[in-house]
Structures are given as structure tokens and as C-alpha cells.
A tleap script that builds the chain and sets N, CA, C and O, in Angstrom:
source leaprc.protein.ff14SB
mol = sequence {
  NMET LEU LEU CYS PHE VAL GLY GLY ALA LEU
  LEU TYR ALA LEU ARG GLU ARG VAL ARG LEU
  ASP TRP ARG LEU ALA LEU LEU ALA ALA LEU
  ALA TRP VAL GLY SER SER ARG MET SER TYR
  VAL LEU ALA SER VAL VAL TRP ALA ILE THR
  LEU PRO TYR LEU VAL ALA PHE ALA ALA TYR
  GLU THR PRO HIE ILE LEU ARG ARG LEU VAL
  LYS PRO GLY ASP LEU SER TYR GLY ILE TYR
  LEU TRP ALA PHE PRO VAL GLN GLN MET VAL
  LEU PHE THR TRP GLY THR ASP LEU ALA PRO
  GLY TRP LEU LEU ALA ILE ALA GLY ILE VAL
  THR TYR ALA VAL ALA PHE CYS SER TRP ARG
  LEU ILE GLU ALA PRO ALA LEU ARG LEU LYS
  GLN SER LEU PRO ILE ARG GLY ALA VAL ARG
  PRO ALA GLU CTHR
}
set mol.1.N position { -55.776 101.205 25.351 }
set mol.1.CA position { -56.331 100.667 26.522 }
set mol.1.C position { -57.386 101.762 27.049 }
set mol.1.O position { -58.436 101.544 27.653 }
set mol.2.N position { -56.787 103.102 26.630 }
set mol.2.CA position { -57.760 104.182 27.154 }
set mol.2.C position { -58.915 104.244 26.414 }
set mol.2.O position { -59.932 104.507 27.057 }
set mol.3.N position { -59.037 104.058 25.133 }
set mol.3.CA position { -60.660 103.798 24.335 }
set mol.3.C position { -60.967 102.787 24.884 }
set mol.3.O position { -62.180 102.860 25.085 }
set mol.4.N position { -60.400 101.428 25.431 }
set mol.4.CA position { -61.525 100.544 25.886 }
set mol.4.C position { -62.176 101.306 27.017 }
set mol.4.O position { -63.396 101.320 27.184 }
set mol.5.N position { -61.270 101.968 27.820 }
set mol.5.CA position { -61.704 102.615 29.040 }
set mol.5.C position { -62.976 103.431 28.854 }
set mol.5.O position { -64.031 103.331 29.480 }
set mol.6.N position { -62.637 104.312 27.800 }
set mol.6.CA position { -63.851 105.105 27.285 }
set mol.6.C position { -65.141 104.495 26.868 }
set mol.6.O position { -66.264 104.897 27.169 }
set mol.7.N position { -64.818 103.436 26.111 }
set mol.7.CA position { -65.681 102.485 25.593 }
set mol.7.C position { -67.062 101.920 26.556 }
set mol.7.O position { -68.269 101.738 26.397 }
set mol.8.N position { -66.114 101.794 27.546 }
set mol.8.CA position { -66.792 100.884 28.740 }
set mol.8.C position { -67.423 101.894 29.478 }
set mol.8.O position { -68.325 101.466 30.199 }
set mol.9.N position { -67.225 103.128 29.523 }
set mol.9.CA position { -67.650 104.351 30.435 }
set mol.9.C position { -68.881 104.593 29.501 }
set mol.9.O position { -69.989 104.533 30.033 }
set mol.10.N position { -68.797 104.868 28.123 }
set mol.10.CA position { -70.024 105.033 27.335 }
set mol.10.C position { -70.879 104.195 27.388 }
set mol.10.O position { -72.042 104.592 27.323 }
set mol.11.N position { -70.564 102.468 27.548 }
set mol.11.CA position { -71.612 101.545 27.555 }
set mol.11.C position { -72.342 101.974 28.904 }
set mol.11.O position { -73.536 102.260 28.997 }
set mol.12.N position { -71.625 101.968 29.690 }
set mol.12.CA position { -72.227 102.457 31.092 }
set mol.12.C position { -73.274 103.529 31.296 }
set mol.12.O position { -74.254 103.689 32.024 }
set mol.13.N position { -72.724 104.114 30.458 }
set mol.13.CA position { -73.737 105.615 30.600 }
set mol.13.C position { -74.920 105.367 29.287 }
set mol.13.O position { -75.995 105.966 29.269 }
set mol.14.N position { -74.607 104.645 28.513 }
set mol.14.CA position { -76.075 104.051 27.909 }
set mol.14.C position { -76.723 103.212 28.176 }
set mol.14.O position { -77.785 102.910 27.632 }
set mol.15.N position { -76.125 102.610 29.188 }
set mol.15.CA position { -76.995 100.848 29.572 }
set mol.15.C position { -78.202 100.969 29.535 }
set mol.15.O position { -78.783 99.884 29.541 }
set mol.16.N position { -78.907 101.936 29.494 }
set mol.16.CA position { -80.349 101.596 29.471 }
set mol.16.C position { -80.999 101.599 28.122 }
set mol.16.O position { -82.183 101.291 27.980 }
set mol.17.N position { -80.189 101.960 27.102 }
set mol.17.CA position { -80.442 101.912 25.230 }
set mol.17.C position { -79.529 100.691 25.212 }
set mol.17.O position { -80.064 100.052 24.306 }
set mol.18.N position { -78.685 100.084 25.548 }
set mol.18.CA position { -77.772 99.182 24.757 }
set mol.18.C position { -78.739 97.703 25.471 }
set mol.18.O position { -79.224 97.548 26.592 }
set mol.19.N position { -78.723 96.782 24.225 }
set mol.19.CA position { -79.381 95.253 24.729 }
set mol.19.C position { -78.149 94.660 24.803 }
set mol.19.O position { -77.200 95.050 24.121 }
set mol.20.N position { -78.102 93.950 25.406 }
set mol.20.CA position { -76.963 92.681 25.579 }
set mol.20.C position { -77.631 91.365 24.932 }
set mol.20.O position { -78.334 90.692 25.686 }
set mol.21.N position { -77.507 91.039 23.900 }
set mol.21.CA position { -77.886 90.205 23.281 }
set mol.21.C position { -76.639 89.176 22.480 }
set mol.21.O position { -75.749 89.597 21.741 }
set mol.22.N position { -76.903 87.621 22.909 }
set mol.22.CA position { -75.703 86.847 22.258 }
set mol.22.C position { -75.234 87.230 20.455 }
set mol.22.O position { -74.107 87.115 19.973 }
set mol.23.N position { -76.131 87.561 19.952 }
set mol.23.CA position { -75.798 87.372 18.474 }
set mol.23.C position { -75.040 88.882 18.054 }
set mol.23.O position { -74.586 88.975 16.914 }
set mol.24.N position { -74.917 90.037 18.984 }
set mol.24.CA position { -74.259 91.293 19.035 }
set mol.24.C position { -72.824 90.496 19.452 }
set mol.24.O position { -71.847 90.308 18.727 }
set mol.25.N position { -72.981 90.168 20.589 }
set mol.25.CA position { -72.068 89.738 21.138 }
set mol.25.C position { -71.029 88.642 20.380 }
set mol.25.O position { -69.805 88.630 20.510 }
set mol.26.N position { -71.829 87.737 19.565 }
set mol.26.CA position { -70.890 87.010 18.570 }
set mol.26.C position { -70.468 87.802 17.603 }
set mol.26.O position { -69.359 87.517 17.150 }
set mol.27.N position { -71.084 88.824 17.093 }
set mol.27.CA position { -70.690 89.929 16.217 }
set mol.27.C position { -69.472 90.411 16.290 }
set mol.27.O position { -68.600 90.386 15.421 }
set mol.28.N position { -69.405 91.180 18.142 }
set mol.28.CA position { -68.742 91.510 18.699 }
set mol.28.C position { -67.145 90.835 18.786 }
set mol.28.O position { -66.024 91.344 18.765 }
set mol.29.N position { -67.544 89.720 18.870 }
set mol.29.CA position { -66.227 88.458 19.066 }
set mol.29.C position { -65.688 88.312 17.966 }
set mol.29.O position { -64.467 88.267 17.823 }
set mol.30.N position { -66.685 88.198 16.856 }
set mol.30.CA position { -65.864 88.098 15.535 }
set mol.30.C position { -64.983 89.171 14.958 }
set mol.30.O position { -63.928 88.988 14.350 }
set mol.31.N position { -65.648 90.482 15.272 }
set mol.31.CA position { -64.923 91.703 14.576 }
set mol.31.C position { -63.704 92.024 15.617 }
set mol.31.O position { -62.822 92.738 15.141 }
set mol.32.N position { -63.527 91.596 16.988 }
set mol.32.CA position { -62.482 91.571 17.772 }
set mol.32.C position { -61.225 90.687 17.148 }
set mol.32.O position { -60.169 91.248 16.855 }
set mol.33.N position { -61.424 89.212 16.962 }
set mol.33.CA position { -60.695 88.330 16.493 }
set mol.33.C position { -60.188 89.092 14.972 }
set mol.33.O position { -59.018 89.389 14.729 }
set mol.34.N position { -61.194 89.290 14.167 }
set mol.34.CA position { -60.774 90.085 12.942 }
set mol.34.C position { -59.820 90.777 13.058 }
set mol.34.O position { -58.801 90.532 12.414 }
set mol.35.N position { -59.913 91.931 13.999 }
set mol.35.CA position { -59.142 92.989 14.176 }
set mol.35.C position { -57.413 92.480 14.288 }
set mol.35.O position { -56.544 93.232 13.847 }
set mol.36.N position { -57.221 91.763 14.627 }
set mol.36.CA position { -55.743 91.346 14.312 }
set mol.36.C position { -54.846 91.531 13.402 }
set mol.36.O position { -53.626 91.669 13.495 }
set mol.37.N position { -55.828 91.521 12.149 }
set mol.37.CA position { -55.202 91.654 10.659 }
set mol.37.C position { -55.623 93.210 10.250 }
set mol.37.O position { -55.491 93.556 9.076 }
set mol.38.N position { -56.226 94.309 11.425 }
set mol.38.CA position { -56.195 95.353 10.721 }
set mol.38.C position { -55.072 96.440 11.217 }
set mol.38.O position { -54.263 96.154 12.100 }
set mol.39.N position { -55.102 97.763 10.538 }
set mol.39.CA position { -53.674 98.573 11.516 }
set mol.39.C position { -54.176 98.906 12.692 }
set mol.39.O position { -55.287 98.677 13.170 }
set mol.40.N position { -53.307 99.437 13.095 }
set mol.40.CA position { -53.182 99.895 14.560 }
set mol.40.C position { -54.445 100.674 15.024 }
set mol.40.O position { -55.160 100.240 15.926 }
set mol.41.N position { -54.690 101.831 14.380 }
set mol.41.CA position { -55.475 102.407 14.808 }
set mol.41.C position { -56.948 101.987 14.392 }
set mol.41.O position { -57.772 102.279 15.259 }
set mol.42.N position { -57.415 101.433 13.383 }
set mol.42.CA position { -58.643 100.598 13.323 }
set mol.42.C position { -58.996 99.901 14.258 }
set mol.42.O position { -60.042 99.902 14.907 }
set mol.43.N position { -57.656 98.998 14.353 }
set mol.43.CA position { -57.853 97.539 15.520 }
set mol.43.C position { -58.298 98.477 16.950 }
set mol.43.O position { -59.305 98.179 17.592 }
set mol.44.N position { -57.640 99.330 17.233 }
set mol.44.CA position { -57.915 100.330 18.464 }
set mol.44.C position { -59.280 100.586 18.663 }
set mol.44.O position { -59.689 100.477 19.820 }
set mol.45.N position { -60.218 100.961 17.620 }
set mol.45.CA position { -61.283 101.773 17.683 }
set mol.45.C position { -62.220 100.076 17.887 }
set mol.45.O position { -63.042 99.899 18.787 }
set mol.46.N position { -61.895 99.141 16.976 }
set mol.46.CA position { -62.592 98.282 17.081 }
set mol.46.C position { -62.759 97.610 18.591 }
set mol.46.O position { -63.833 97.388 19.150 }
set mol.47.N position { -61.535 97.364 19.071 }
set mol.47.CA position { -61.266 96.923 20.466 }
set mol.47.C position { -62.090 97.858 21.152 }
set mol.47.O position { -62.968 97.356 21.853 }
set mol.48.N position { -62.007 99.247 21.113 }
set mol.48.CA position { -62.871 100.169 21.865 }
set mol.48.C position { -64.696 99.709 22.283 }
set mol.48.O position { -65.360 99.849 23.311 }
set mol.49.N position { -64.999 99.140 20.950 }
set mol.49.CA position { -66.289 98.990 20.854 }
set mol.49.C position { -66.433 97.984 21.369 }
set mol.49.O position { -67.031 98.075 22.442 }
set mol.50.N position { -65.985 96.482 20.923 }
set mol.50.CA position { -66.177 95.122 21.104 }
set mol.50.C position { -65.847 94.510 22.645 }
set mol.50.O position { -66.478 93.580 23.147 }
set mol.51.N position { -64.671 95.260 23.323 }
set mol.51.CA position { -64.138 94.484 24.232 }
set mol.51.C position { -65.226 94.922 25.736 }
set mol.51.O position { -65.624 94.059 26.518 }
set mol.52.N position { -65.536 96.353 25.866 }
set mol.52.CA position { -66.318 96.577 26.803 }
set mol.52.C position { -67.830 95.702 26.562 }
set mol.52.O position { -68.352 94.978 27.410 }
set mol.53.N position { -68.277 95.935 25.402 }
set mol.53.CA position { -69.483 94.723 25.143 }
set mol.53.C position { -69.476 93.390 25.507 }
set mol.53.O position { -70.375 92.817 26.123 }
set mol.54.N position { -68.257 92.825 25.041 }
set mol.54.CA position { -68.000 91.596 25.343 }
set mol.54.C position { -67.864 91.248 27.064 }
set mol.54.O position { -68.329 90.168 27.431 }
set mol.55.N position { -67.302 92.057 27.985 }
set mol.55.CA position { -67.212 92.131 29.041 }
set mol.55.C position { -68.664 92.393 29.723 }
set mol.55.O position { -69.089 91.739 30.675 }
set mol.56.N position { -69.292 93.355 29.142 }
set mol.56.CA position { -70.638 93.301 30.188 }
set mol.56.C position { -71.153 92.091 29.584 }
set mol.56.O position { -71.769 91.485 30.461 }
set mol.57.N position { -71.184 91.439 28.445 }
set mol.57.CA position { -72.228 90.464 28.032 }
set mol.57.C position { -71.825 89.218 28.852 }
set mol.57.O position { -72.651 88.347 29.128 }
set mol.58.N position { -70.533 89.160 29.234 }
set mol.58.CA position { -69.899 87.949 30.017 }
set mol.58.C position { -70.659 88.215 31.537 }
set mol.58.O position { -71.343 87.394 32.149 }
set mol.59.N position { -70.343 89.541 31.929 }
set mol.59.CA position { -70.959 89.724 33.322 }
set mol.59.C position { -72.492 89.396 33.606 }
set mol.59.O position { -72.799 88.812 34.645 }
set mol.60.N position { -73.329 89.729 32.790 }
set mol.60.CA position { -74.327 89.919 32.978 }
set mol.60.C position { -75.522 88.895 32.575 }
set mol.60.O position { -76.569 88.547 33.122 }
set mol.61.N position { -74.766 88.529 31.168 }
set mol.61.CA position { -75.650 87.114 30.542 }
set mol.61.C position { -74.873 85.911 30.358 }
set mol.61.O position { -75.104 85.148 29.420 }
set mol.62.N position { -74.151 85.747 31.033 }
set mol.62.CA position { -73.290 84.223 30.824 }
set mol.62.C position { -74.281 83.256 30.992 }
set mol.62.O position { -75.018 83.235 31.978 }
set mol.63.N position { -74.331 82.482 30.105 }
set mol.63.CA position { -75.056 81.204 30.091 }
set mol.63.C position { -74.756 80.397 31.021 }
set mol.63.O position { -73.649 80.341 31.557 }
set mol.64.N position { -76.028 79.484 31.373 }
set mol.64.CA position { -75.909 79.230 32.758 }
set mol.64.C position { -74.870 77.896 32.469 }
set mol.64.O position { -74.316 77.571 33.519 }
set mol.65.N position { -74.505 77.116 31.399 }
set mol.65.CA position { -73.580 76.251 31.510 }
set mol.65.C position { -71.987 76.784 31.612 }
set mol.65.O position { -71.167 75.952 32.001 }
set mol.66.N position { -71.618 77.842 31.352 }
set mol.66.CA position { -70.459 78.757 31.357 }
set mol.66.C position { -70.212 78.839 32.876 }
set mol.66.O position { -69.093 78.785 33.385 }
set mol.67.N position { -71.670 79.010 33.718 }
set mol.67.CA position { -71.515 79.427 35.102 }
set mol.67.C position { -70.860 78.475 35.899 }
set mol.67.O position { -70.614 78.764 37.070 }
set mol.68.N position { -70.509 77.268 35.392 }
set mol.68.CA position { -69.758 75.936 36.022 }
set mol.68.C position { -68.674 76.489 35.995 }
set mol.68.O position { -68.069 76.211 37.031 }
set mol.69.N position { -67.953 77.301 35.178 }
set mol.69.CA position { -66.389 77.682 35.417 }
set mol.69.C position { -65.904 78.859 36.375 }
set mol.69.O position { -64.767 79.331 36.405 }
set mol.70.N position { -67.429 79.388 37.461 }
set mol.70.CA position { -66.783 79.680 38.647 }
set mol.70.C position { -67.245 78.918 40.014 }
set mol.70.O position { -66.823 79.291 41.109 }
set mol.71.N position { -68.055 77.930 39.880 }
set mol.71.CA position { -68.317 76.926 40.809 }
set mol.71.C position { -67.072 76.586 41.439 }
set mol.71.O position { -67.183 76.646 42.664 }
set mol.72.N position { -65.625 76.161 40.946 }
set mol.72.CA position { -64.788 75.640 41.503 }
set mol.72.C position { -64.288 76.303 43.145 }
set mol.72.O position { -63.705 75.760 44.084 }
set mol.73.N position { -64.697 77.376 42.999 }
set mol.73.CA position { -64.349 78.447 44.167 }
set mol.73.C position { -64.277 80.102 43.937 }
set mol.73.O position { -65.131 80.603 43.205 }
set mol.74.N position { -63.317 80.909 44.523 }
set mol.74.CA position { -63.278 82.164 44.138 }
set mol.74.C position { -62.104 82.227 43.346 }
set mol.74.O position { -61.108 82.458 44.032 }
set mol.75.N position { -61.900 82.110 42.220 }
set mol.75.CA position { -60.473 82.107 41.635 }
set mol.75.C position { -60.270 83.479 40.988 }
set mol.75.O position { -59.463 83.493 40.059 }
set mol.76.N position { -60.864 84.647 41.318 }
set mol.76.CA position { -60.757 85.883 40.968 }
set mol.76.C position { -59.343 86.547 41.574 }
set mol.76.O position { -58.841 87.442 40.895 }
set mol.77.N position { -58.679 86.157 42.811 }
set mol.77.CA position { -57.488 86.872 42.950 }
set mol.77.C position { -56.228 85.999 42.400 }
set mol.77.O position { -55.087 86.406 42.180 }
set mol.78.N position { -56.791 84.578 42.228 }
set mol.78.CA position { -55.629 84.081 41.523 }
set mol.78.C position { -55.509 84.412 40.152 }
set mol.78.O position { -54.378 84.450 39.666 }
set mol.79.N position { -56.664 84.698 39.341 }
set mol.79.CA position { -56.724 85.149 37.744 }
set mol.79.C position { -55.673 86.674 38.146 }
set mol.79.O position { -54.588 86.902 37.612 }
set mol.80.N position { -56.222 87.402 39.009 }
set mol.80.CA position { -55.563 88.443 38.809 }
set mol.80.C position { -53.990 88.394 39.435 }
set mol.80.O position { -53.272 89.383 39.291 }
set mol.81.N position { -53.638 87.536 39.935 }
set mol.81.CA position { -52.144 87.347 40.579 }
set mol.81.C position { -51.216 86.849 39.506 }
set mol.81.O position { -50.104 87.275 39.194 }
set mol.82.N position { -52.034 85.684 38.924 }
set mol.82.CA position { -51.104 85.099 38.104 }
set mol.82.C position { -51.319 85.396 35.988 }
set mol.82.O position { -50.741 84.828 35.061 }
set mol.83.N position { -52.190 86.300 35.981 }
set mol.83.CA position { -52.423 86.746 34.684 }
set mol.83.C position { -51.271 87.281 34.298 }
set mol.83.O position { -50.687 86.583 33.469 }
set mol.84.N position { -50.555 88.582 34.690 }
set mol.84.CA position { -49.240 88.840 34.011 }
set mol.84.C position { -48.196 87.712 33.525 }
set mol.84.O position { -47.731 87.523 32.401 }
set mol.85.N position { -47.950 86.923 34.913 }
set mol.85.CA position { -46.880 85.996 34.651 }
set mol.85.C position { -47.055 85.095 33.593 }
set mol.85.O position { -46.170 84.768 32.802 }
set mol.86.N position { -48.671 84.545 33.596 }
set mol.86.CA position { -48.912 83.695 32.683 }
set mol.86.C position { -48.605 84.265 31.185 }
set mol.86.O position { -48.147 83.504 30.333 }
set mol.87.N position { -48.877 85.639 30.898 }
set mol.87.CA position { -48.832 86.271 29.656 }
set mol.87.C position { -47.644 86.281 29.510 }
set mol.87.O position { -47.344 85.784 28.425 }
set mol.88.N position { -46.357 86.784 30.385 }
set mol.88.CA position { -45.126 86.772 30.078 }
set mol.88.C position { -44.647 85.388 29.474 }
set mol.88.O position { -43.926 85.246 28.487 }
set mol.89.N position { -45.069 84.625 30.087 }
set mol.89.CA position { -44.498 83.036 29.880 }
set mol.89.C position { -44.624 82.408 28.491 }
set mol.89.O position { -43.798 81.716 27.896 }
set mol.90.N position { -46.247 82.933 27.982 }
set mol.90.CA position { -46.825 82.478 26.656 }
set mol.90.C position { -45.814 83.232 25.821 }
set mol.90.O position { -45.126 82.562 25.051 }
set mol.91.N position { -45.622 84.660 25.882 }
set mol.91.CA position { -45.019 85.258 25.270 }
set mol.91.C position { -43.527 84.898 24.986 }
set mol.91.O position { -43.038 84.923 23.857 }
set mol.92.N position { -42.874 84.573 26.087 }
set mol.92.CA position { -41.829 83.951 25.856 }
set mol.92.C position { -41.764 82.634 24.892 }
set mol.92.O position { -41.000 82.508 23.934 }
set mol.93.N position { -42.709 81.692 25.338 }
set mol.93.CA position { -42.557 80.486 24.681 }
set mol.93.C position { -42.962 80.830 23.143 }
set mol.93.O position { -42.174 80.465 22.270 }
set mol.94.N position { -44.110 81.490 22.779 }
set mol.94.CA position { -44.168 81.658 21.518 }
set mol.94.C position { -44.014 82.836 20.633 }
set mol.94.O position { -44.599 83.043 19.570 }
set mol.95.N position { -43.025 83.669 21.312 }
set mol.95.CA position { -42.517 84.941 20.745 }
set mol.95.C position { -43.510 86.037 20.741 }
set mol.95.O position { -44.688 85.687 20.667 }
set mol.96.N position { -43.258 87.246 20.803 }
set mol.96.CA position { -43.763 88.279 20.756 }
set mol.96.C position { -44.738 88.751 19.860 }
set mol.96.O position { -45.552 89.573 20.280 }
set mol.97.N position { -44.801 88.270 18.407 }
set mol.97.CA position { -45.101 88.213 17.405 }
set mol.97.C position { -46.766 87.616 17.605 }
set mol.97.O position { -47.568 87.915 16.721 }
set mol.98.N position { -47.104 87.013 18.452 }
set mol.98.CA position { -48.136 86.363 18.778 }
set mol.98.C position { -49.265 87.166 18.875 }
set mol.98.O position { -49.270 88.145 19.622 }
set mol.99.N position { -50.448 86.778 18.037 }
set mol.99.CA position { -51.667 87.892 17.873 }
set mol.99.C position { -52.367 87.911 19.075 }
set mol.99.O position { -52.333 86.869 19.731 }
set mol.100.N position { -53.036 88.920 19.544 }
set mol.100.CA position { -53.383 89.406 20.933 }
set mol.100.C position { -54.956 88.355 20.840 }
set mol.100.O position { -55.327 87.957 21.945 }
set mol.101.N position { -55.514 88.079 20.075 }
set mol.101.CA position { -56.532 86.989 20.344 }
set mol.101.C position { -55.717 85.632 20.743 }
set mol.101.O position { -56.173 85.002 21.698 }
set mol.102.N position { -54.740 85.210 20.201 }
set mol.102.CA position { -54.479 83.940 20.392 }
set mol.102.C position { -53.577 84.033 21.678 }
set mol.102.O position { -53.539 82.990 22.330 }
set mol.103.N position { -52.737 85.245 22.233 }
set mol.103.CA position { -52.424 85.646 23.338 }
set mol.103.C position { -53.371 85.576 24.487 }
set mol.103.O position { -53.123 85.047 25.570 }
set mol.104.N position { -54.633 86.244 24.093 }
set mol.104.CA position { -55.479 85.935 25.358 }
set mol.104.C position { -56.220 84.675 25.420 }
set mol.104.O position { -56.674 84.500 26.551 }
set mol.105.N position { -56.569 83.508 24.397 }
set mol.105.CA position { -56.931 82.228 24.382 }
set mol.105.C position { -56.044 81.495 25.313 }
set mol.105.O position { -56.451 80.870 26.293 }
set mol.106.N position { -54.860 81.604 24.964 }
set mol.106.CA position { -53.889 80.805 25.604 }
set mol.106.C position { -53.498 81.240 26.894 }
set mol.106.O position { -53.326 80.376 27.753 }
set mol.107.N position { -53.343 82.339 27.153 }
set mol.107.CA position { -53.036 82.682 28.627 }
set mol.107.C position { -54.185 82.420 29.263 }
set mol.107.O position { -54.037 81.444 29.998 }
set mol.108.N position { -55.303 82.884 29.300 }
set mol.108.CA position { -56.517 82.859 29.588 }
set mol.108.C position { -56.880 81.526 30.178 }
set mol.108.O position { -57.210 81.516 31.364 }
set mol.109.N position { -56.860 80.346 29.473 }
set mol.109.CA position { -56.854 79.118 29.780 }
set mol.109.C position { -55.905 78.380 30.715 }
set mol.109.O position { -56.252 77.538 31.544 }
set mol.110.N position { -54.764 78.768 30.499 }
set mol.110.CA position { -53.643 78.495 31.682 }
set mol.110.C position { -53.847 79.245 32.580 }
set mol.110.O position { -53.768 78.652 33.656 }
set mol.111.N position { -54.131 80.528 32.699 }
set mol.111.CA position { -54.131 81.165 33.904 }
set mol.111.C position { -55.429 80.681 34.938 }
set mol.111.O position { -55.396 80.631 36.168 }
set mol.112.N position { -56.580 80.342 34.025 }
set mol.112.CA position { -57.843 79.624 34.991 }
set mol.112.C position { -57.288 78.451 35.391 }
set mol.112.O position { -57.810 78.130 36.458 }
set mol.113.N position { -56.194 77.386 34.916 }
set mol.113.CA position { -55.895 76.307 35.613 }
set mol.113.C position { -55.057 76.891 36.618 }
set mol.113.O position { -55.331 76.563 37.773 }
set mol.114.N position { -54.368 77.458 36.495 }
set mol.114.CA position { -53.476 77.895 37.429 }
set mol.114.C position { -53.811 78.603 38.534 }
set mol.114.O position { -53.167 78.462 39.574 }
set mol.115.N position { -54.901 79.483 38.439 }
set mol.115.CA position { -55.625 80.224 39.357 }
set mol.115.C position { -56.444 78.963 40.147 }
set mol.115.O position { -56.523 79.014 41.374 }
set mol.116.N position { -57.046 77.838 39.411 }
set mol.116.CA position { -57.782 76.900 40.117 }
set mol.116.C position { -56.663 76.268 40.753 }
set mol.116.O position { -56.867 76.420 41.957 }
set mol.117.N position { -55.732 75.724 40.613 }
set mol.117.CA position { -54.857 75.269 41.613 }
set mol.117.C position { -54.433 75.964 42.641 }
set mol.117.O position { -54.296 75.346 43.697 }
set mol.118.N position { -54.148 77.264 42.612 }
set mol.118.CA position { -54.035 78.164 43.857 }
set mol.118.C position { -55.065 78.252 44.702 }
set mol.118.O position { -54.898 78.356 45.917 }
set mol.119.N position { -56.190 78.219 44.150 }
set mol.119.CA position { -57.431 78.203 44.923 }
set mol.119.C position { -57.529 76.951 45.672 }
set mol.119.O position { -57.829 77.021 46.864 }
set mol.120.N position { -57.349 76.003 45.219 }
set mol.120.CA position { -57.494 74.675 45.913 }
set mol.120.C position { -56.251 74.390 46.724 }
set mol.120.O position { -56.403 74.034 47.893 }
set mol.121.N position { -55.128 74.503 46.258 }
set mol.121.CA position { -54.040 74.009 47.273 }
set mol.121.C position { -53.421 75.017 48.148 }
set mol.121.O position { -52.786 74.617 49.124 }
set mol.122.N position { -53.532 76.315 47.909 }
set mol.122.CA position { -53.399 77.518 48.662 }
set mol.122.C position { -54.327 78.369 49.530 }
set mol.122.O position { -54.446 78.493 50.749 }
set mol.123.N position { -54.985 78.949 48.399 }
set mol.123.CA position { -56.080 80.081 49.041 }
set mol.123.C position { -57.005 79.449 49.972 }
set mol.123.O position { -57.117 79.876 51.121 }
set mol.124.N position { -57.688 78.435 49.533 }
set mol.124.CA position { -58.580 77.473 50.213 }
set mol.124.C position { -58.200 77.097 51.557 }
set mol.124.O position { -58.735 77.503 52.589 }
set mol.125.N position { -57.510 76.521 51.488 }
set mol.125.CA position { -56.566 75.651 53.139 }
set mol.125.C position { -56.240 76.667 53.834 }
set mol.125.O position { -56.613 76.587 55.005 }
set mol.126.N position { -55.486 77.926 53.459 }
set mol.126.CA position { -55.032 79.005 54.298 }
set mol.126.C position { -56.224 79.688 54.792 }
set mol.126.O position { -56.193 80.011 55.979 }
set mol.127.N position { -57.407 80.009 54.025 }
set mol.127.CA position { -58.882 80.470 54.514 }
set mol.127.C position { -59.352 79.667 56.014 }
set mol.127.O position { -59.792 80.197 57.035 }
set mol.128.N position { -59.072 78.129 55.726 }
set mol.128.CA position { -59.710 77.230 56.556 }
set mol.128.C position { -58.694 77.402 57.822 }
set mol.128.O position { -59.144 77.425 58.967 }
set mol.129.N position { -57.393 77.514 57.571 }
set mol.129.CA position { -56.401 77.601 58.766 }
set mol.129.C position { -56.599 78.913 59.528 }
set mol.129.O position { -56.442 79.018 60.744 }
set mol.130.N position { -56.879 79.685 58.886 }
set mol.130.CA position { -57.301 81.209 59.426 }
set mol.130.C position { -58.374 81.079 60.291 }
set mol.130.O position { -58.385 81.639 61.387 }
set mol.131.N position { -59.487 80.224 59.789 }
set mol.131.CA position { -60.492 80.373 61.108 }
set mol.131.C position { -60.125 79.668 62.116 }
set mol.131.O position { -60.718 79.960 63.154 }
set mol.132.N position { -59.210 78.680 62.208 }
set mol.132.CA position { -59.080 77.871 63.202 }
set mol.132.C position { -58.079 78.480 64.126 }
set mol.132.O position { -58.074 78.051 65.280 }
set mol.133.N position { -57.396 79.231 63.860 }
set mol.133.CA position { -56.487 80.111 64.822 }
set mol.133.C position { -56.900 80.909 65.557 }
set mol.133.O position { -57.726 81.737 65.172 }
set mol.134.N position { -56.417 80.876 66.876 }
set mol.134.CA position { -56.970 82.227 67.678 }
set mol.134.C position { -56.290 83.393 67.571 }
set mol.134.O position { -55.480 83.854 68.375 }
set mol.135.N position { -56.637 83.824 66.595 }
set mol.135.CA position { -56.004 85.429 66.091 }
set mol.135.C position { -57.262 86.563 66.290 }
set mol.135.O position { -58.241 86.459 65.552 }
set mol.136.N position { -57.217 87.451 67.125 }
set mol.136.CA position { -58.395 88.334 67.202 }
set mol.136.C position { -58.173 89.329 66.142 }
set mol.136.O position { -57.027 89.375 65.696 }
set mol.137.N position { -59.036 90.125 65.658 }
set mol.137.CA position { -58.634 91.477 65.019 }
set mol.137.C position { -58.354 92.400 65.543 }
set mol.137.O position { -58.593 92.397 66.751 }
set mol.138.N position { -57.821 93.451 65.047 }
set mol.138.CA position { -57.236 94.657 65.479 }
set mol.138.C position { -58.108 95.579 66.277 }
set mol.138.O position { -59.233 95.992 65.998 }
set mol.139.N position { -57.353 95.818 67.336 }
set mol.139.CA position { -58.183 96.844 68.299 }
set mol.139.C position { -58.683 98.049 67.657 }
set mol.139.O position { -57.738 98.638 67.131 }
set mol.140.N position { -59.892 98.708 67.473 }
set mol.140.CA position { -60.017 99.868 67.186 }
set mol.140.C position { -59.746 101.024 68.337 }
set mol.140.O position { -60.425 100.929 69.359 }
set mol.141.N position { -58.885 102.011 68.247 }
set mol.141.CA position { -58.705 103.101 69.201 }
set mol.141.C position { -59.978 103.888 69.490 }
set mol.141.O position { -60.719 104.125 68.536 }
set mol.142.N position { -60.345 104.368 70.845 }
set mol.142.CA position { -61.274 104.775 71.173 }
set mol.142.C position { -61.517 106.196 70.558 }
set mol.142.O position { -60.686 107.027 70.194 }
set mol.143.N position { -63.006 106.250 70.542 }
set mol.143.CA position { -63.428 107.643 69.560 }
set mol.143.C position { -63.234 108.869 70.669 }
set mol.143.O position { -63.747 108.734 71.780 }
set mol.144.N position { -62.586 109.901 70.387 }
set mol.144.CA position { -62.742 111.033 71.235 }
set mol.144.C position { -63.573 112.128 71.265 }
set mol.144.O position { -63.458 112.966 72.160 }
savepdb mol mol.pdb
quit
């Protein structure tokens, strides 16, 4: 994962020179999926190059039709909260020899669904309830 961080930092440093293009993203995705059959060292290098590019592409060049995935509400906290437990359940169910790409695909879809339910059934109602309660914010101490 350190290599992915370095790849992302390098991508940021070269952001003026790196072009975000769907053809390059497709090539990166294919290389990333194909890396599951490579040696650990070679796969790590492929991941360090492809994952930061794919994340940047997804963040800045998301096709309009995929933006519908974020319309249901703010799922970011639910994804953060549920991703690890869902990944563990996927590994428990399918076994620890599951390829990383399959783990990401399965856990990603399940995590999104759980985060959606978490937003609709818990988070959004709690935020609405918070607005109706007569609770005041914390009092700031006086400056001296």
C-alpha cells in the first residue's frame, strides 16, 4: 500500500502533465485486474501505477450516468464504516484465496448497498431528529 501512496503523491505532483482519459483508465483497469496473476512484486508495481490513476479518474472524470450512484445521499460515512466488516464477511464466505479484484468487486457492491441502507434507515433520520431537538452547541470559553 505504501507504493500506492507514493504513486498517488507522484500523480498529484505531476497533475499538470497527466491527462485523465477514459482509454487510459480502461487500460489501467485491465492492467489492475490482470495483476492478480502476477508475482507479488510485479503486481505491487502495477497497483502503484494503476490504482491512483483510477481513483483520480473516478473522482474527476466520472461519467454523468455514474453520478446517480451518489444521488441517494451522503454514503461516504457508511462506506467508511461498513467497508472493513463487509470485506471480512466476503473473505469468510468465499475464503481467503479470493483474488483482490473479486474481493473489491463483491465487497464494493455489498458495501454500497449496506451504506445506502445505513444512510436511509439510520443516518438521515438521525440528522433530521438532531435538527428538531432543542440542543445548543458547546459554549466557547471567553478569550483572555
